[in-house]
Jmol script that loads the backbone (N, CA, C; Angstrom):
load data "model"
ATOM      1  N   MET A   1     118.569  48.616 131.191  1.00  0.00           N
ATOM      2  CA  MET A   1     119.301  48.517 129.940  1.00  0.00           C
ATOM      3  C   MET A   1     120.585  49.318 130.057  1.00  0.00           C
ATOM      4  N   GLY A   2     121.707  48.695 129.809  1.00  0.00           N
ATOM      5  CA  GLY A   2     122.987  49.382 129.856  1.00  0.00           C
ATOM      6  C   GLY A   2     123.182  50.253 128.631  1.00  0.00           C
ATOM      7  N   ALA A   3     124.160  51.149 128.700  1.00  0.00           N
ATOM      8  CA  ALA A   3     124.383  52.089 127.615  1.00  0.00           C
ATOM      9  C   ALA A   3     124.736  51.391 126.300  1.00  0.00           C
ATOM     10  N   SER A   4     125.354  50.227 126.380  1.00  0.00           N
ATOM     11  CA  SER A   4     125.774  49.552 125.157  1.00  0.00           C
ATOM     12  C   SER A   4     124.777  48.490 124.686  1.00  0.00           C
ATOM     13  N   ASP A   5     123.715  48.261 125.452  1.00  0.00           N
ATOM     14  CA  ASP A   5     122.729  47.266 125.050  1.00  0.00           C
ATOM     15  C   ASP A   5     121.897  47.796 123.887  1.00  0.00           C
ATOM     16  N   PRO A   6     121.664  46.962 122.865  1.00  0.00           N
ATOM     17  CA  PRO A   6     120.825  47.423 121.759  1.00  0.00           C
ATOM     18  C   PRO A   6     119.371  47.534 122.210  1.00  0.00           C
ATOM     19  N   PRO A   7     118.609  48.445 121.599  1.00  0.00           N
ATOM     20  CA  PRO A   7     117.186  48.547 121.938  1.00  0.00           C
ATOM     21  C   PRO A   7     116.476  47.215 121.693  1.00  0.00           C
ATOM     22  N   ARG A   8     115.541  46.888 122.586  1.00  0.00           N
ATOM     23  CA  ARG A   8     114.782  45.635 122.496  1.00  0.00           C
ATOM     24  C   ARG A   8     113.474  45.906 121.764  1.00  0.00           C
ATOM     25  N   ILE A   9     113.266  45.178 120.676  1.00  0.00           N
ATOM     26  CA  ILE A   9     112.091  45.373 119.833  1.00  0.00           C
ATOM     27  C   ILE A   9     111.277  44.093 119.783  1.00  0.00           C
ATOM     28  N   LEU A  10     109.962  44.249 119.943  1.00  0.00           N
ATOM     29  CA  LEU A  10     109.031  43.145 119.726  1.00  0.00           C
ATOM     30  C   LEU A  10     108.312  43.415 118.414  1.00  0.00           C
ATOM     31  N   SER A  11     108.442  42.498 117.469  1.00  0.00           N
ATOM     32  CA  SER A  11     107.751  42.608 116.192  1.00  0.00           C
ATOM     33  C   SER A  11     106.625  41.587 116.152  1.00  0.00           C
ATOM     34  N   VAL A  12     105.410  42.053 115.888  1.00  0.00           N
ATOM     35  CA  VAL A  12     104.255  41.161 115.767  1.00  0.00           C
ATOM     36  C   VAL A  12     103.841  41.174 114.296  1.00  0.00           C
ATOM     37  N   GLU A  13     104.097  40.063 113.645  1.00  0.00           N
ATOM     38  CA  GLU A  13     103.893  39.950 112.191  1.00  0.00           C
ATOM     39  C   GLU A  13     103.499  38.512 111.878  1.00  0.00           C
ATOM     40  N   ASP A  14     102.353  38.322 111.193  1.00  0.00           N
ATOM     41  CA  ASP A  14     101.898  36.957 110.925  1.00  0.00           C
ATOM     42  C   ASP A  14     102.425  36.392 109.607  1.00  0.00           C
ATOM     43  N   ASN A  15     103.039  37.211 108.778  1.00  0.00           N
ATOM     44  CA  ASN A  15     103.577  36.725 107.514  1.00  0.00           C
ATOM     45  C   ASN A  15     105.004  36.224 107.729  1.00  0.00           C
ATOM     46  N   PRO A  16     105.255  34.925 107.486  1.00  0.00           N
ATOM     47  CA  PRO A  16     106.583  34.377 107.767  1.00  0.00           C
ATOM     48  C   PRO A  16     107.698  35.048 106.957  1.00  0.00           C
ATOM     49  N   ASP A  17     107.413  35.422 105.714  1.00  0.00           N
ATOM     50  CA  ASP A  17     108.437  36.083 104.891  1.00  0.00           C
ATOM     51  C   ASP A  17     108.803  37.442 105.466  1.00  0.00           C
ATOM     52  N   THR A  18     107.807  38.198 105.912  1.00  0.00           N
ATOM     53  CA  THR A  18     108.075  39.511 106.492  1.00  0.00           C
ATOM     54  C   THR A  18     108.804  39.366 107.819  1.00  0.00           C
ATOM     55  N   ARG A  19     108.440  38.345 108.624  1.00  0.00           N
ATOM     56  CA  ARG A  19     109.150  38.096 109.884  1.00  0.00           C
ATOM     57  C   ARG A  19     110.624  37.826 109.618  1.00  0.00           C
ATOM     58  N   LEU A  20     110.904  36.988 108.630  1.00  0.00           N
ATOM     59  CA  LEU A  20     112.285  36.662 108.277  1.00  0.00           C
ATOM     60  C   LEU A  20     113.034  37.915 107.815  1.00  0.00           C
ATOM     61  N   LEU A  21     112.383  38.722 107.002  1.00  0.00           N
ATOM     62  CA  LEU A  21     112.988  39.973 106.527  1.00  0.00           C
ATOM     63  C   LEU A  21     113.305  40.901 107.693  1.00  0.00           C
ATOM     64  N   LEU A  22     112.363  41.069 108.612  1.00  0.00           N
ATOM     65  CA  LEU A  22     112.581  41.936 109.772  1.00  0.00           C
ATOM     66  C   LEU A  22     113.725  41.419 110.635  1.00  0.00           C
ATOM     67  N   GLU A  23     113.733  40.119 110.880  1.00  0.00           N
ATOM     68  CA  GLU A  23     114.791  39.542 111.709  1.00  0.00           C
ATOM     69  C   GLU A  23     116.155  39.759 111.050  1.00  0.00           C
ATOM     70  N   HIS A  24     116.245  39.455 109.767  1.00  0.00           N
ATOM     71  CA  HIS A  24     117.512  39.595 109.045  1.00  0.00           C
ATOM     72  C   HIS A  24     117.975  41.055 108.995  1.00  0.00           C
ATOM     73  N   THR A  25     117.023  41.956 108.792  1.00  0.00           N
ATOM     74  CA  THR A  25     117.343  43.380 108.665  1.00  0.00           C
ATOM     75  C   THR A  25     117.760  44.004 109.984  1.00  0.00           C
ATOM     76  N   LEU A  26     117.146  43.583 111.073  1.00  0.00           N
ATOM     77  CA  LEU A  26     117.339  44.271 112.351  1.00  0.00           C
ATOM     78  C   LEU A  26     118.337  43.602 113.291  1.00  0.00           C
ATOM     79  N   GLN A  27     118.588  42.305 113.110  1.00  0.00           N
ATOM     80  CA  GLN A  27     119.502  41.629 114.039  1.00  0.00           C
ATOM     81  C   GLN A  27     120.881  42.264 113.958  1.00  0.00           C
ATOM     82  N   GLY A  28     121.527  42.337 115.090  1.00  0.00           N
ATOM     83  CA  GLY A  28     122.833  42.982 115.157  1.00  0.00           C
ATOM     84  C   GLY A  28     122.718  44.401 115.690  1.00  0.00           C
ATOM     85  N   ASP A  29     121.815  45.193 115.089  1.00  0.00           N
ATOM     86  CA  ASP A  29     121.601  46.563 115.554  1.00  0.00           C
ATOM     87  C   ASP A  29     120.588  46.624 116.683  1.00  0.00           C
ATOM     88  N   TYR A  30     119.685  45.657 116.710  1.00  0.00           N
ATOM     89  CA  TYR A  30     118.612  45.637 117.706  1.00  0.00           C
ATOM     90  C   TYR A  30     118.489  44.231 118.271  1.00  0.00           C
ATOM     91  N   ASP A  31     117.934  44.143 119.464  1.00  0.00           N
ATOM     92  CA  ASP A  31     117.610  42.862 120.078  1.00  0.00           C
ATOM     93  C   ASP A  31     116.153  42.591 119.701  1.00  0.00           C
ATOM     94  N   ILE A  32     115.954  41.781 118.656  1.00  0.00           N
ATOM     95  CA  ILE A  32     114.617  41.605 118.094  1.00  0.00           C
ATOM     96  C   ILE A  32     113.975  40.302 118.573  1.00  0.00           C
ATOM     97  N   THR A  33     112.722  40.408 119.004  1.00  0.00           N
ATOM     98  CA  THR A  33     111.906  39.250 119.358  1.00  0.00           C
ATOM     99  C   THR A  33     110.734  39.237 118.396  1.00  0.00           C
ATOM    100  N   LEU A  34     110.444  38.073 117.837  1.00  0.00           N
ATOM    101  CA  LEU A  34     109.381  37.957 116.845  1.00  0.00           C
ATOM    102  C   LEU A  34     108.203  37.184 117.407  1.00  0.00           C
ATOM    103  N   ALA A  35     107.009  37.690 117.134  1.00  0.00           N
ATOM    104  CA  ALA A  35     105.772  37.000 117.510  1.00  0.00           C
ATOM    105  C   ALA A  35     104.888  36.936 116.271  1.00  0.00           C
ATOM    106  N   SER A  36     104.162  35.834 116.128  1.00  0.00           N
ATOM    107  CA  SER A  36     103.321  35.681 114.940  1.00  0.00           C
ATOM    108  C   SER A  36     101.841  35.884 115.228  1.00  0.00           C
ATOM    109  N   SER A  37     101.501  36.128 116.507  1.00  0.00           N
ATOM    110  CA  SER A  37     100.090  36.298 116.858  1.00  0.00           C
ATOM    111  C   SER A  37      99.962  37.252 118.051  1.00  0.00           C
ATOM    112  N   VAL A  38      98.743  37.720 118.260  1.00  0.00           N
ATOM    113  CA  VAL A  38      98.456  38.586 119.402  1.00  0.00           C
ATOM    114  C   VAL A  38      98.770  37.853 120.705  1.00  0.00           C
ATOM    115  N   GLU A  39      98.335  36.602 120.799  1.00  0.00           N
ATOM    116  CA  GLU A  39      98.551  35.825 122.022  1.00  0.00           C
ATOM    117  C   GLU A  39     100.042  35.664 122.312  1.00  0.00           C
ATOM    118  N   GLU A  40     100.814  35.337 121.285  1.00  0.00           N
ATOM    119  CA  GLU A  40     102.255  35.170 121.457  1.00  0.00           C
ATOM    120  C   GLU A  40     102.904  36.490 121.882  1.00  0.00           C
ATOM    121  N   ALA A  41     102.449  37.587 121.292  1.00  0.00           N
ATOM    122  CA  ALA A  41     102.984  38.908 121.645  1.00  0.00           C
ATOM    123  C   ALA A  41     102.713  39.229 123.108  1.00  0.00           C
ATOM    124  N   LEU A  42     101.497  38.974 123.561  1.00  0.00           N
ATOM    125  CA  LEU A  42     101.146  39.269 124.951  1.00  0.00           C
ATOM    126  C   LEU A  42     101.938  38.387 125.912  1.00  0.00           C
ATOM    127  N   ASP A  43     102.200  37.137 125.527  1.00  0.00           N
ATOM    128  CA  ASP A  43     103.042  36.259 126.349  1.00  0.00           C
ATOM    129  C   ASP A  43     104.448  36.834 126.488  1.00  0.00           C
ATOM    130  N   HIS A  44     105.021  37.287 125.367  1.00  0.00           N
ATOM    131  CA  HIS A  44     106.362  37.890 125.415  1.00  0.00           C
ATOM    132  C   HIS A  44     106.362  39.133 126.306  1.00  0.00           C
ATOM    133  N   MET A  45     105.325  39.936 126.173  1.00  0.00           N
ATOM    134  CA  MET A  45     105.276  41.193 126.927  1.00  0.00           C
ATOM    135  C   MET A  45     105.069  40.956 128.412  1.00  0.00           C
ATOM    136  N   ALA A  46     104.431  39.860 128.755  1.00  0.00           N
ATOM    137  CA  ALA A  46     104.245  39.534 130.170  1.00  0.00           C
ATOM    138  C   ALA A  46     105.567  39.087 130.794  1.00  0.00           C
ATOM    139  N   ALA A  47     106.454  38.517 129.965  1.00  0.00           N
ATOM    140  CA  ALA A  47     107.693  37.938 130.477  1.00  0.00           C
ATOM    141  C   ALA A  47     108.889  38.884 130.407  1.00  0.00           C
ATOM    142  N   GLU A  48     108.852  39.848 129.515  1.00  0.00           N
ATOM    143  CA  GLU A  48     110.010  40.728 129.344  1.00  0.00           C
ATOM    144  C   GLU A  48     109.564  42.115 128.896  1.00  0.00           C
ATOM    145  N   SER A  49     110.490  43.067 128.982  1.00  0.00           N
ATOM    146  CA  SER A  49     110.143  44.432 128.591  1.00  0.00           C
ATOM    147  C   SER A  49     110.805  44.767 127.255  1.00  0.00           C
ATOM    148  N   PHE A  50     110.189  45.678 126.541  1.00  0.00           N
ATOM    149  CA  PHE A  50     110.670  46.080 125.226  1.00  0.00           C
ATOM    150  C   PHE A  50     110.740  47.598 125.143  1.00  0.00           C
ATOM    151  N   ASP A  51     111.643  48.068 124.285  1.00  0.00           N
ATOM    152  CA  ASP A  51     111.801  49.509 124.069  1.00  0.00           C
ATOM    153  C   ASP A  51     110.917  50.005 122.940  1.00  0.00           C
ATOM    154  N   LEU A  52     110.465  49.088 122.084  1.00  0.00           N
ATOM    155  CA  LEU A  52     109.671  49.471 120.917  1.00  0.00           C
ATOM    156  C   LEU A  52     108.856  48.282 120.440  1.00  0.00           C
ATOM    157  N   LEU A  53     107.662  48.584 119.915  1.00  0.00           N
ATOM    158  CA  LEU A  53     106.790  47.552 119.344  1.00  0.00           C
ATOM    159  C   LEU A  53     106.591  47.841 117.859  1.00  0.00           C
ATOM    160  N   LEU A  54     106.799  46.842 117.027  1.00  0.00           N
ATOM    161  CA  LEU A  54     106.462  46.912 115.601  1.00  0.00           C
ATOM    162  C   LEU A  54     105.231  46.037 115.418  1.00  0.00           C
ATOM    163  N   LEU A  55     104.084  46.646 115.166  1.00  0.00           N
ATOM    164  CA  LEU A  55     102.837  45.891 115.122  1.00  0.00           C
ATOM    165  C   LEU A  55     102.247  45.898 113.724  1.00  0.00           C
ATOM    166  N   ASP A  56     102.136  44.720 113.131  1.00  0.00           N
ATOM    167  CA  ASP A  56     101.451  44.589 111.849  1.00  0.00           C
ATOM    168  C   ASP A  56      99.971  44.879 112.087  1.00  0.00           C
ATOM    169  N   ILE A  57      99.387  45.697 111.239  1.00  0.00           N
ATOM    170  CA  ILE A  57      97.987  46.077 111.418  1.00  0.00           C
ATOM    171  C   ILE A  57      97.050  44.973 110.966  1.00  0.00           C
ATOM    172  N   ASN A  58      97.360  44.336 109.848  1.00  0.00           N
ATOM    173  CA  ASN A  58      96.447  43.368 109.256  1.00  0.00           C
ATOM    174  C   ASN A  58      96.837  41.949 109.633  1.00  0.00           C
ATOM    175  N   LEU A  59      96.805  41.657 110.925  1.00  0.00           N
ATOM    176  CA  LEU A  59      97.054  40.297 111.386  1.00  0.00           C
ATOM    177  C   LEU A  59      95.891  39.415 110.949  1.00  0.00           C
ATOM    178  N   SER A  60      96.148  38.143 110.687  1.00  0.00           N
ATOM    179  CA  SER A  60      95.108  37.281 110.128  1.00  0.00           C
ATOM    180  C   SER A  60      93.991  36.968 111.130  1.00  0.00           C
ATOM    181  N   GLU A  61      94.268  37.163 112.398  1.00  0.00           N
ATOM    182  CA  GLU A  61      93.207  36.913 113.378  1.00  0.00           C
ATOM    183  C   GLU A  61      92.360  38.177 113.541  1.00  0.00           C
ATOM    184  N   LYS A  62      91.216  38.046 114.185  1.00  0.00           N
ATOM    185  CA  LYS A  62      90.303  39.195 114.247  1.00  0.00           C
ATOM    186  C   LYS A  62      90.893  40.373 115.028  1.00  0.00           C
ATOM    187  N   ASP A  63      91.699  40.090 116.034  1.00  0.00           N
ATOM    188  CA  ASP A  63      92.340  41.167 116.773  1.00  0.00           C
ATOM    189  C   ASP A  63      93.629  41.549 116.064  1.00  0.00           C
ATOM    190  N   GLY A  64      93.582  42.581 115.279  1.00  0.00           N
ATOM    191  CA  GLY A  64      94.767  43.024 114.559  1.00  0.00           C
ATOM    192  C   GLY A  64      95.631  43.913 115.427  1.00  0.00           C
ATOM    193  N   GLY A  65      96.557  44.599 114.777  1.00  0.00           N
ATOM    194  CA  GLY A  65      97.503  45.447 115.480  1.00  0.00           C
ATOM    195  C   GLY A  65      96.859  46.573 116.271  1.00  0.00           C
ATOM    196  N   VAL A  66      95.754  47.119 115.774  1.00  0.00           N
ATOM    197  CA  VAL A  66      95.087  48.213 116.487  1.00  0.00           C
ATOM    198  C   VAL A  66      94.507  47.714 117.806  1.00  0.00           C
ATOM    199  N   GLU A  67      93.851  46.543 117.767  1.00  0.00           N
ATOM    200  CA  GLU A  67      93.298  45.972 118.997  1.00  0.00           C
ATOM    201  C   GLU A  67      94.415  45.570 119.960  1.00  0.00           C
ATOM    202  N   LEU A  68      95.499  45.025 119.424  1.00  0.00           N
ATOM    203  CA  LEU A  68      96.632  44.657 120.270  1.00  0.00           C
ATOM    204  C   LEU A  68      97.188  45.896 120.966  1.00  0.00           C
ATOM    205  N   LEU A  69      97.330  46.981 120.225  1.00  0.00           N
ATOM    206  CA  LEU A  69      97.841  48.209 120.847  1.00  0.00           C
ATOM    207  C   LEU A  69      96.897  48.694 121.939  1.00  0.00           C
ATOM    208  N   ARG A  70      95.603  48.609 121.706  1.00  0.00           N
ATOM    209  CA  ARG A  70      94.625  49.038 122.719  1.00  0.00           C
ATOM    210  C   ARG A  70      94.798  48.197 123.992  1.00  0.00           C
ATOM    211  N   THR A  71      94.977  46.895 123.836  1.00  0.00           N
ATOM    212  CA  THR A  71      95.206  46.004 124.984  1.00  0.00           C
ATOM    213  C   THR A  71      96.481  46.401 125.716  1.00  0.00           C
ATOM    214  N   ILE A  72      97.534  46.667 124.945  1.00  0.00           N
ATOM    215  CA  ILE A  72      98.824  47.042 125.535  1.00  0.00           C
ATOM    216  C   ILE A  72      98.703  48.364 126.285  1.00  0.00           C
ATOM    217  N   ARG A  73      98.059  49.337 125.676  1.00  0.00           N
ATOM    218  CA  ARG A  73      97.930  50.669 126.294  1.00  0.00           C
ATOM    219  C   ARG A  73      97.097  50.617 127.575  1.00  0.00           C
ATOM    220  N   ASP A  74      96.218  49.617 127.676  1.00  0.00           N
ATOM    221  CA  ASP A  74      95.393  49.475 128.877  1.00  0.00           C
ATOM    222  C   ASP A  74      96.177  48.907 130.056  1.00  0.00           C
ATOM    223  N   ARG A  75      97.341  48.371 129.797  1.00  0.00           N
ATOM    224  CA  ARG A  75      98.183  47.832 130.871  1.00  0.00           C
ATOM    225  C   ARG A  75      99.142  48.927 131.316  1.00  0.00           C
ATOM    226  N   GLU A  76      99.048  49.299 132.556  1.00  0.00           N
ATOM    227  CA  GLU A  76      99.779  50.463 133.059  1.00  0.00           C
ATOM    228  C   GLU A  76     101.281  50.402 132.787  1.00  0.00           C
ATOM    229  N   SER A  77     101.874  49.217 132.941  1.00  0.00           N
ATOM    230  CA  SER A  77     103.319  49.118 132.783  1.00  0.00           C
ATOM    231  C   SER A  77     103.757  49.239 131.324  1.00  0.00           C
ATOM    232  N   LEU A  78     102.821  49.159 130.399  1.00  0.00           N
ATOM    233  CA  LEU A  78     103.169  49.151 128.979  1.00  0.00           C
ATOM    234  C   LEU A  78     102.618  50.364 128.234  1.00  0.00           C
ATOM    235  N   ASP A  79     101.958  51.261 128.943  1.00  0.00           N
ATOM    236  CA  ASP A  79     101.230  52.311 128.231  1.00  0.00           C
ATOM    237  C   ASP A  79     102.113  53.347 127.557  1.00  0.00           C
ATOM    238  N   ASP A  80     103.417  53.383 127.888  1.00  0.00           N
ATOM    239  CA  ASP A  80     104.273  54.387 127.256  1.00  0.00           C
ATOM    240  C   ASP A  80     105.327  53.773 126.327  1.00  0.00           C
ATOM    241  N   THR A  81     105.221  52.462 126.050  1.00  0.00           N
ATOM    242  CA  THR A  81     106.142  51.830 125.103  1.00  0.00           C
ATOM    243  C   THR A  81     105.792  52.308 123.697  1.00  0.00           C
ATOM    244  N   PRO A  82     106.758  52.902 122.975  1.00  0.00           N
ATOM    245  CA  PRO A  82     106.435  53.393 121.637  1.00  0.00           C
ATOM    246  C   PRO A  82     106.052  52.248 120.697  1.00  0.00           C
ATOM    247  N   ALA A  83     105.089  52.515 119.812  1.00  0.00           N
ATOM    248  CA  ALA A  83     104.595  51.497 118.885  1.00  0.00           C
ATOM    249  C   ALA A  83     104.569  52.050 117.467  1.00  0.00           C
ATOM    250  N   VAL A  84     105.000  51.223 116.529  1.00  0.00           N
ATOM    251  CA  VAL A  84     104.994  51.567 115.109  1.00  0.00           C
ATOM    252  C   VAL A  84     103.967  50.687 114.409  1.00  0.00           C
ATOM    253  N   ALA A  85     103.040  51.325 113.682  1.00  0.00           N
ATOM    254  CA  ALA A  85     102.086  50.593 112.852  1.00  0.00           C
ATOM    255  C   ALA A  85     102.796  50.196 111.565  1.00  0.00           C
ATOM    256  N   VAL A  86     102.831  48.900 111.275  1.00  0.00           N
ATOM    257  CA  VAL A  86     103.436  48.400 110.040  1.00  0.00           C
ATOM    258  C   VAL A  86     102.295  47.845 109.202  1.00  0.00           C
ATOM    259  N   THR A  87     102.094  48.415 108.015  1.00  0.00           N
ATOM    260  CA  THR A  87     100.903  48.046 107.264  1.00  0.00           C
ATOM    261  C   THR A  87     101.041  48.264 105.771  1.00  0.00           C
ATOM    262  N   ALA A  88     100.284  47.471 105.034  1.00  0.00           N
ATOM    263  CA  ALA A  88     100.195  47.663 103.594  1.00  0.00           C
ATOM    264  C   ALA A  88      99.120  48.702 103.255  1.00  0.00           C
ATOM    265  N   PHE A  89      98.343  49.129 104.246  1.00  0.00           N
ATOM    266  CA  PHE A  89      97.374  50.206 104.022  1.00  0.00           C
ATOM    267  C   PHE A  89      98.149  51.488 103.799  1.00  0.00           C
ATOM    268  N   ALA A  90      98.091  52.019 102.605  1.00  0.00           N
ATOM    269  CA  ALA A  90      98.894  53.206 102.304  1.00  0.00           C
ATOM    270  C   ALA A  90      98.059  54.272 101.608  1.00  0.00           C
ATOM    271  N   MET A  91      96.869  54.458 102.099  1.00  0.00           N
ATOM    272  CA  MET A  91      95.990  55.479 101.529  1.00  0.00           C
ATOM    273  C   MET A  91      96.256  56.818 102.216  1.00  0.00           C
ATOM    274  N   PRO A  92      96.003  57.920 101.514  1.00  0.00           N
ATOM    275  CA  PRO A  92      96.148  59.225 102.164  1.00  0.00           C
ATOM    276  C   PRO A  92      95.279  59.265 103.426  1.00  0.00           C
ATOM    277  N   GLY A  93      95.847  59.776 104.486  1.00  0.00           N
ATOM    278  CA  GLY A  93      95.109  59.871 105.740  1.00  0.00           C
ATOM    279  C   GLY A  93      95.319  58.695 106.670  1.00  0.00           C
ATOM    280  N   ASP A  94      95.834  57.582 106.148  1.00  0.00           N
ATOM    281  CA  ASP A  94      96.044  56.402 106.999  1.00  0.00           C
ATOM    282  C   ASP A  94      97.031  56.693 108.119  1.00  0.00           C
ATOM    283  N   ARG A  95      98.116  57.401 107.789  1.00  0.00           N
ATOM    284  CA  ARG A  95      99.131  57.685 108.810  1.00  0.00           C
ATOM    285  C   ARG A  95      98.499  58.431 109.984  1.00  0.00           C
ATOM    286  N   ASP A  96      97.746  59.496 109.680  1.00  0.00           N
ATOM    287  CA  ASP A  96      97.093  60.271 110.741  1.00  0.00           C
ATOM    288  C   ASP A  96      96.107  59.413 111.518  1.00  0.00           C
ATOM    289  N   ASP A  97      95.402  58.534 110.815  1.00  0.00           N
ATOM    290  CA  ASP A  97      94.428  57.662 111.466  1.00  0.00           C
ATOM    291  C   ASP A  97      95.122  56.754 112.478  1.00  0.00           C
ATOM    292  N   PHE A  98      96.243  56.153 112.089  1.00  0.00           N
ATOM    293  CA  PHE A  98      96.957  55.263 113.012  1.00  0.00           C
ATOM    294  C   PHE A  98      97.575  56.044 114.169  1.00  0.00           C
ATOM    295  N   LEU A  99      98.067  57.241 113.904  1.00  0.00           N
ATOM    296  CA  LEU A  99      98.618  58.051 114.992  1.00  0.00           C
ATOM    297  C   LEU A  99      97.521  58.409 115.994  1.00  0.00           C
ATOM    298  N   GLN A 100      96.320  58.696 115.501  1.00  0.00           N
ATOM    299  CA  GLN A 100      95.199  59.009 116.402  1.00  0.00           C
ATOM    300  C   GLN A 100      94.792  57.796 117.232  1.00  0.00           C
ATOM    301  N   LYS A 101      95.037  56.606 116.703  1.00  0.00           N
ATOM    302  CA  LYS A 101      94.686  55.370 117.425  1.00  0.00           C
ATOM    303  C   LYS A 101      95.745  54.990 118.448  1.00  0.00           C
ATOM    304  N   GLY A 102      96.796  55.795 118.586  1.00  0.00           N
ATOM    305  CA  GLY A 102      97.759  55.563 119.652  1.00  0.00           C
ATOM    306  C   GLY A 102      99.145  55.138 119.209  1.00  0.00           C
ATOM    307  N   PHE A 103      99.336  54.962 117.910  1.00  0.00           N
ATOM    308  CA  PHE A 103     100.675  54.605 117.437  1.00  0.00           C
ATOM    309  C   PHE A 103     101.566  55.841 117.433  1.00  0.00           C
ATOM    310  N   ASP A 104     102.860  55.615 117.589  1.00  0.00           N
ATOM    311  CA  ASP A 104     103.830  56.713 117.604  1.00  0.00           C
ATOM    312  C   ASP A 104     104.392  56.997 116.221  1.00  0.00           C
ATOM    313  N   GLU A 105     104.449  55.962 115.389  1.00  0.00           N
ATOM    314  CA  GLU A 105     104.967  56.094 114.024  1.00  0.00           C
ATOM    315  C   GLU A 105     104.185  55.152 113.122  1.00  0.00           C
ATOM    316  N   TYR A 106     104.368  55.341 111.820  1.00  0.00           N
ATOM    317  CA  TYR A 106     103.668  54.567 110.804  1.00  0.00           C
ATOM    318  C   TYR A 106     104.672  54.162 109.740  1.00  0.00           C
ATOM    319  N   LEU A 107     104.657  52.897 109.334  1.00  0.00           N
ATOM    320  CA  LEU A 107     105.562  52.402 108.308  1.00  0.00           C
ATOM    321  C   LEU A 107     104.751  51.618 107.291  1.00  0.00           C
ATOM    322  N   GLY A 108     104.717  52.109 106.061  1.00  0.00           N
ATOM    323  CA  GLY A 108     103.985  51.424 105.006  1.00  0.00           C
ATOM    324  C   GLY A 108     104.822  50.327 104.367  1.00  0.00           C
ATOM    325  N   LYS A 109     104.150  49.261 103.940  1.00  0.00           N
ATOM    326  CA  LYS A 109     104.801  48.173 103.211  1.00  0.00           C
ATOM    327  C   LYS A 109     104.594  48.420 101.721  1.00  0.00           C
ATOM    328  N   PRO A 110     105.527  48.061 100.866  1.00  0.00           N
ATOM    329  CA  PRO A 110     106.850  47.556 101.207  1.00  0.00           C
ATOM    330  C   PRO A 110     107.733  48.697 101.715  1.00  0.00           C
ATOM    331  N   PHE A 111     108.749  48.355 102.493  1.00  0.00           N
ATOM    332  CA  PHE A 111     109.638  49.375 103.039  1.00  0.00           C
ATOM    333  C   PHE A 111     111.084  48.995 102.763  1.00  0.00           C
ATOM    334  N   THR A 112     111.934  49.995 102.766  1.00  0.00           N
ATOM    335  CA  THR A 112     113.367  49.749 102.613  1.00  0.00           C
ATOM    336  C   THR A 112     113.990  49.604 103.997  1.00  0.00           C
ATOM    337  N   ARG A 113     115.191  49.070 104.056  1.00  0.00           N
ATOM    338  CA  ARG A 113     115.892  48.949 105.331  1.00  0.00           C
ATOM    339  C   ARG A 113     116.068  50.334 105.951  1.00  0.00           C
ATOM    340  N   ASP A 114     116.479  51.311 105.129  1.00  0.00           N
ATOM    341  CA  ASP A 114     116.706  52.665 105.645  1.00  0.00           C
ATOM    342  C   ASP A 114     115.430  53.246 106.232  1.00  0.00           C
ATOM    343  N   ARG A 115     114.312  53.054 105.542  1.00  0.00           N
ATOM    344  CA  ARG A 115     113.038  53.604 106.030  1.00  0.00           C
ATOM    345  C   ARG A 115     112.636  52.914 107.340  1.00  0.00           C
ATOM    346  N   LEU A 116     112.847  51.611 107.411  1.00  0.00           N
ATOM    347  CA  LEU A 116     112.536  50.858 108.629  1.00  0.00           C
ATOM    348  C   LEU A 116     113.367  51.372 109.802  1.00  0.00           C
ATOM    349  N   VAL A 117     114.680  51.474 109.607  1.00  0.00           N
ATOM    350  CA  VAL A 117     115.567  51.923 110.682  1.00  0.00           C
ATOM    351  C   VAL A 117     115.275  53.369 111.059  1.00  0.00           C
ATOM    352  N   ASP A 118     115.031  54.233 110.081  1.00  0.00           N
ATOM    353  CA  ASP A 118     114.700  55.636 110.378  1.00  0.00           C
ATOM    354  C   ASP A 118     113.425  55.725 111.218  1.00  0.00           C
ATOM    355  N   THR A 119     112.422  54.934 110.869  1.00  0.00           N
ATOM    356  CA  THR A 119     111.154  54.950 111.605  1.00  0.00           C
ATOM    357  C   THR A 119     111.360  54.450 113.034  1.00  0.00           C
ATOM    358  N   ILE A 120     112.134  53.385 113.190  1.00  0.00           N
ATOM    359  CA  ILE A 120     112.433  52.866 114.525  1.00  0.00           C
ATOM    360  C   ILE A 120     113.166  53.915 115.350  1.00  0.00           C
ATOM    361  N   GLU A 121     114.189  54.534 114.759  1.00  0.00           N
ATOM    362  CA  GLU A 121     114.966  55.535 115.480  1.00  0.00           C
ATOM    363  C   GLU A 121     114.122  56.754 115.854  1.00  0.00           C
ATOM    364  N   ASP A 122     113.229  57.164 114.945  1.00  0.00           N
ATOM    365  CA  ASP A 122     112.327  58.296 115.250  1.00  0.00           C
ATOM    366  C   ASP A 122     111.436  57.961 116.434  1.00  0.00           C
ATOM    367  N   ALA A 123     110.891  56.757 116.459  1.00  0.00           N
ATOM    368  CA  ALA A 123     110.005  56.344 117.548  1.00  0.00           C
ATOM    369  C   ALA A 123     110.779  56.234 118.858  1.00  0.00           C
ATOM    370  N   LEU A 124     111.985  55.684 118.813  1.00  0.00           N
ATOM    371  CA  LEU A 124     112.786  55.550 120.028  1.00  0.00           C
ATOM    372  C   LEU A 124     113.219  56.907 120.576  1.00  0.00           C
ATOM    373  N   SER A 125     113.546  57.844 119.702  1.00  0.00           N
ATOM    374  CA  SER A 125     114.027  59.138 120.166  1.00  0.00           C
ATOM    375  C   SER A 125     112.902  60.030 120.679  1.00  0.00           C
ATOM    376  N   ALA A 126     111.672  59.671 120.359  1.00  0.00           N
ATOM    377  CA  ALA A 126     110.528  60.479 120.809  1.00  0.00           C
ATOM    378  C   ALA A 126     110.172  60.205 122.259  1.00  0.00           C
ATOM    379  N   THR A 127     110.755  59.148 122.845  1.00  0.00           N
ATOM    380  CA  THR A 127     110.386  58.790 124.219  1.00  0.00           C
ATOM    381  C   THR A 127     111.232  59.524 125.236  1.00  0.00           C
TER     382      THR A 127
END
end "model"
wireframe off; spacefill off
backbone 0.3
color backbone group
């Protein structure tokens, strides 16, 4: 990645409205790739590298974001890619729970553009 290249982000989100929002919000500042399923995400990751993962926790299939992250972390070449849990679960303690499961940051829904970008930047700067 050259100094002027935007960070490459893979967003895994099964809700089409949220995917559109993420794409619209992040394009220009980031090189965003969107996946709607675990399988699609793994295909993208096999073909290209990313600087950050935005993983929806409550994917409609049985393997949600937590299982996807576990699969990713088990692959040696991907084990240090920072990951952000994106979720509507916003109970006290959820953030710590997701961090213990291997995520680097946590973003609750609904979120503002500023909160999204701040969370992405925090995760990227931690690497």
